[in-house]
Wavefront OBJ file of the C-alpha trace (Angstrom):
o trace
v 1.227 58.358 23.573
v -0.264 56.298 20.722
v 0.337 52.564 20.868
v 0.471 50.672 17.574
v -1.613 47.532 17.178
v 0.221 44.270 16.637
v 2.068 41.446 18.348
v 5.286 41.694 20.242
v 8.249 39.483 19.476
v 7.736 37.530 22.710
v 4.113 36.795 21.841
v 5.130 35.514 18.410
v 7.889 33.340 19.927
v 5.441 31.817 22.427
v 2.942 30.972 19.669
v 5.731 29.460 17.524
v 6.900 27.346 20.459
v 3.373 26.045 21.029
v 3.013 25.178 17.336
v 6.409 23.434 17.306
v 5.455 21.368 20.375
v 2.168 20.298 18.788
v 3.939 19.378 15.556
v 6.483 17.168 17.340
v 3.548 15.231 18.809
v 1.329 15.071 15.693
v 3.777 14.484 12.822
v 5.208 11.110 14.006
v 1.688 9.825 14.620
v 0.641 10.978 11.161
v 3.490 9.172 9.388
v 2.938 6.047 11.514
v -0.733 5.927 10.582
v 0.118 6.593 6.943
v 2.547 3.608 6.915
v -0.040 1.444 8.653
v -2.680 2.305 6.055
v -0.279 1.470 3.201
v 0.419 -1.940 4.698
v -3.300 -2.573 5.181
v -3.981 -1.577 1.573
v -1.240 -3.889 0.320
v -2.644 -6.825 2.302
v -6.125 -6.110 0.932
v -4.930 -5.805 -2.667
v -3.085 -9.150 -2.393
v -6.166 -10.746 -0.898
v -8.413 -9.493 -3.713
v -6.017 -10.689 -6.416
v -5.644 -14.107 -4.787
v -9.402 -14.448 -4.562
v -9.674 -13.525 -8.253
v -7.074 -16.202 -9.068
v -9.078 -18.789 -7.185
v -12.276 -17.782 -8.934
v -10.555 -17.910 -12.312
v -9.236 -21.394 -11.579
v -12.642 -22.527 -10.347
v -14.333 -21.246 -13.523
v -11.801 -22.346 -16.129
v -9.893 -25.227 -14.545
v -6.561 -23.528 -15.145
v -4.605 -20.610 -13.807
v -4.260 -17.426 -15.889
v -1.215 -16.925 -18.115
v -0.679 -13.435 -16.692
v -2.094 -11.128 -14.079
v -3.399 -8.928 -16.875
v -5.583 -11.821 -18.020
v -7.599 -11.405 -14.798
v -8.419 -7.889 -15.944
v -9.106 -8.950 -19.553
v -11.512 -11.672 -18.355
v -13.175 -9.180 -15.930
v -12.148 -10.938 -12.726
v -10.575 -7.622 -11.736
v -11.606 -4.162 -12.961
v -7.989 -3.031 -13.031
v -4.689 -4.112 -11.567
v -4.463 -2.652 -8.097
v -1.774 -0.120 -7.280
v 0.940 -1.448 -4.985
v 0.882 1.231 -2.257
v 4.536 0.660 -1.409
v 5.914 1.138 -4.934
v 2.987 3.191 -6.231
v 3.064 1.128 -9.442
v 0.883 -1.589 -10.956
v 3.595 -3.375 -12.942
v 5.789 -4.667 -10.095
v 3.586 -7.493 -8.864
v 5.461 -10.793 -8.737
v 3.570 -13.710 -10.259
v 4.390 -17.148 -8.880
v 3.913 -20.255 -11.082
v 1.515 -23.023 -10.099
v 2.672 -26.306 -8.624
v 3.836 -29.010 -11.053
v 1.165 -30.250 -13.433
v -1.258 -27.381 -12.982
v -2.031 -25.499 -16.214
v -1.403 -21.769 -16.424
v 1.325 -19.389 -15.299
v 0.049 -17.446 -12.300
v -0.775 -19.385 -9.137
v -0.048 -16.676 -6.568
v 0.840 -12.992 -6.472
v 3.330 -11.232 -4.197
v 4.432 -7.645 -3.843
v 7.558 -6.462 -5.623
v 8.159 -3.792 -2.986
v 11.538 -3.752 -1.280
v 11.798 -3.320 2.462
v 10.220 -4.558 5.618
v 6.857 -4.078 7.209
v 6.363 -2.667 10.663
v 6.194 -6.210 12.055
v 9.619 -7.014 10.557
v 8.428 -9.232 7.714
v 9.460 -8.549 4.135
v 6.817 -7.101 1.819
v 7.925 -9.615 -0.810
v 6.919 -12.469 1.536
v 3.271 -11.437 1.876
l 1 2 3 4 5 6 7 8 9 10 11 12 13 14 15 16 17 18 19 20 21 22 23 24 25 26 27 28 29 30 31 32 33 34 35 36 37 38 39 40 41 42 43 44 45 46 47 48 49 50 51 52 53 54 55 56 57 58 59 60 61 62 63 64 65 66 67 68 69 70 71 72 73 74 75 76 77 78 79 80 81 82 83 84 85 86 87 88 89 90 91 92 93 94 95 96 97 98 99 100 101 102 103 104 105 106 107 108 109 110 111 112 113 114 115 116 117 118 119 120 121 122 123 124
């Protein structure tokens, strides 16, 4: 009697069960680390833009009239991408305190939602 080469249905089901078990362990960790990296990137982008605002003010004695002015004056190479919205045009510019010249004192994220620690992205 000649036996054909191949896998039996039971062998295939066992392999699929092992793969499914590994996926239920790995996928939640992957998405958790992906969300964590987005939040870290957002914090870093805000920090870089705030540092550029401080340098601009230190050099010129005024705050920029727009975030794009930081790019035009070469304080930033380009506007960073907000990792939550995946856009560069949703940054929220906050005006300076009374009496300070310029229009952009601080920058916040325009992303809706909450971070993993419960704080709003818009409050960073």
